[in-house]
C-alpha positions as CSV (number, residue, x, y, z in Angstrom):
1,Q,-9.3,12.9,13.2
2,V,-7.9,11.2,10.2
3,Q,-6.5,7.7,10.7
4,L,-5.0,5.3,8.3
5,V,-4.3,1.9,9.9
6,E,-2.3,-0.7,8.0
7,S,-2.2,-4.4,8.7
8,G,-1.0,-7.6,7.2
9,G,2.7,-7.2,7.2
10,G,5.1,-10.0,8.3
11,L,7.8,-12.4,7.5
12,V,7.5,-14.5,4.4
13,Q,9.8,-16.7,2.3
14,S,10.8,-15.7,-1.2
15,G,8.1,-16.6,-3.6
16,G,5.4,-16.3,-1.0
17,S,2.4,-13.9,-0.7
18,L,1.1,-11.3,1.7
19,R,-2.0,-9.1,1.6
20,L,-1.8,-5.7,3.2
21,S,-4.9,-3.7,4.2
22,C,-5.4,-0.1,5.1
23,V,-8.5,1.1,6.8
24,A,-9.2,4.8,6.7
25,S,-11.3,6.9,9.0
26,G,-12.1,10.6,9.2
27,I,-12.0,11.2,5.4
28,A,-14.4,11.0,2.5
29,F,-12.6,7.8,1.4
30,S,-14.2,7.4,-2.0
31,R,-12.9,10.8,-3.1
32,Y,-9.3,10.0,-2.4
33,T,-6.6,8.5,-4.5
34,M,-5.1,5.8,-2.3
35,G,-1.5,4.6,-2.5
36,W,1.0,2.3,-1.1
37,Y,4.6,3.4,-0.6
38,R,7.6,1.5,0.8
39,Q,10.9,2.4,2.3
40,A,13.7,0.0,2.6
41,P,16.6,0.6,5.0
42,G,19.0,3.2,3.6
43,K,16.8,3.9,0.6
44,Q,14.3,6.6,-0.3
45,R,10.6,6.0,0.0
46,E,9.2,4.9,-3.3
47,L,5.7,4.7,-4.7
48,V,4.5,1.1,-5.1
49,A,0.9,1.4,-6.3
50,T,-1.9,3.8,-6.5
51,I,-5.6,3.5,-7.2
52,T,-7.7,6.6,-8.1
53,E,-11.2,7.5,-7.1
54,G,-12.3,6.0,-10.4
55,G,-10.4,2.8,-9.9
56,T,-7.5,3.4,-12.2
57,T,-4.4,1.7,-11.0
58,N,-0.7,2.4,-11.4
59,Y,2.4,0.4,-10.4
60,V,6.1,0.8,-10.1
61,N,7.7,-1.3,-12.8
62,S,9.4,-3.6,-10.3
63,V,6.0,-4.9,-9.0
64,K,4.0,-5.1,-12.2
65,G,2.5,-8.5,-12.6
66,R,3.1,-9.4,-9.0
67,F,1.2,-6.9,-6.9
68,S,-2.4,-5.8,-7.2
69,V,-4.0,-2.8,-5.5
70,S,-7.8,-2.7,-4.9
71,R,-10.2,-0.6,-2.9
72,D,-13.6,-1.2,-1.2
73,N,-15.3,2.1,-0.8
74,A,-18.1,0.6,1.3
75,K,-15.5,-0.5,3.9
76,D,-13.1,2.5,3.5
77,T,-10.3,0.0,2.8
78,V,-7.5,-0.3,0.3
79,A,-5.6,-3.5,-0.1
80,L,-2.3,-4.5,-1.7
81,Q,-2.0,-8.2,-2.7
82,M,1.6,-9.1,-3.1
83,N,2.6,-12.3,-4.8
84,S,5.9,-13.8,-5.9
85,L,7.6,-11.8,-3.2
86,K,11.3,-11.2,-3.5
87,P,13.9,-10.3,-0.9
88,E,14.2,-6.8,-2.5
89,D,10.5,-6.2,-1.6
90,T,11.6,-6.0,2.0
91,A,10.6,-2.6,3.4
92,V,8.1,-0.7,5.6
93,Y,5.0,-0.3,3.6
94,S,2.8,2.7,4.2
95,C,-0.7,3.7,3.1
96,N,-1.3,7.1,1.7
97,A,-4.5,9.0,1.0
98,L,-4.4,12.0,-1.4
99,S,-7.4,14.3,-1.7
100,P,-8.5,16.1,-4.8
101,F,-7.1,19.2,-3.2
102,N,-3.6,17.6,-2.7
103,V,-4.0,17.2,1.0
104,E,-2.4,13.9,2.0
105,Y,-2.4,11.6,5.0
106,W,-0.1,8.7,6.0
107,G,-0.5,5.5,7.9
108,Q,2.1,4.4,10.4
109,G,3.5,1.7,8.2
110,T,3.8,-2.1,8.4
111,Q,7.0,-4.1,8.0
112,V,7.3,-6.7,5.2
113,T,10.3,-8.9,5.3
114,V,11.0,-11.5,2.6
115,S,13.6,-14.1,3.4
116,S,15.7,-15.7,0.7
C-alpha cells in the first residue's frame, strides 16, 4: 500500500518560514520524481516544485528564491523549505510521487496559512 504523509504545515506570519516534509512508503522512492503542489480556495491546483530522481529541481516562478525542495532517499522523504512566506502562499500543500511509468500518488495535504 502506497502512502505519502505530509507534515509541517501551520500558521505563520508574513515573512516567516515553514518546512514541509513528506514521507513515502510502498514505493521505490529513489526512482520517483517528487513534487509539491498547492491549492488555494477557489483556485486550481498548481505545481510548486519538483525534484527528479537525479536531483534536478524545478520551481514555479512565484516561489523561486524563496522555496527549496530537497530529498533524502535514505529516509524516503522529500522536504519543502519555505522562506519569506507571503499571504498568497496560503494553500493546502500536497506531496506527489510520479513514477518513470507515469503512475502517480498523492498525499492528503497539509494546510499552510500565512497571515499578513
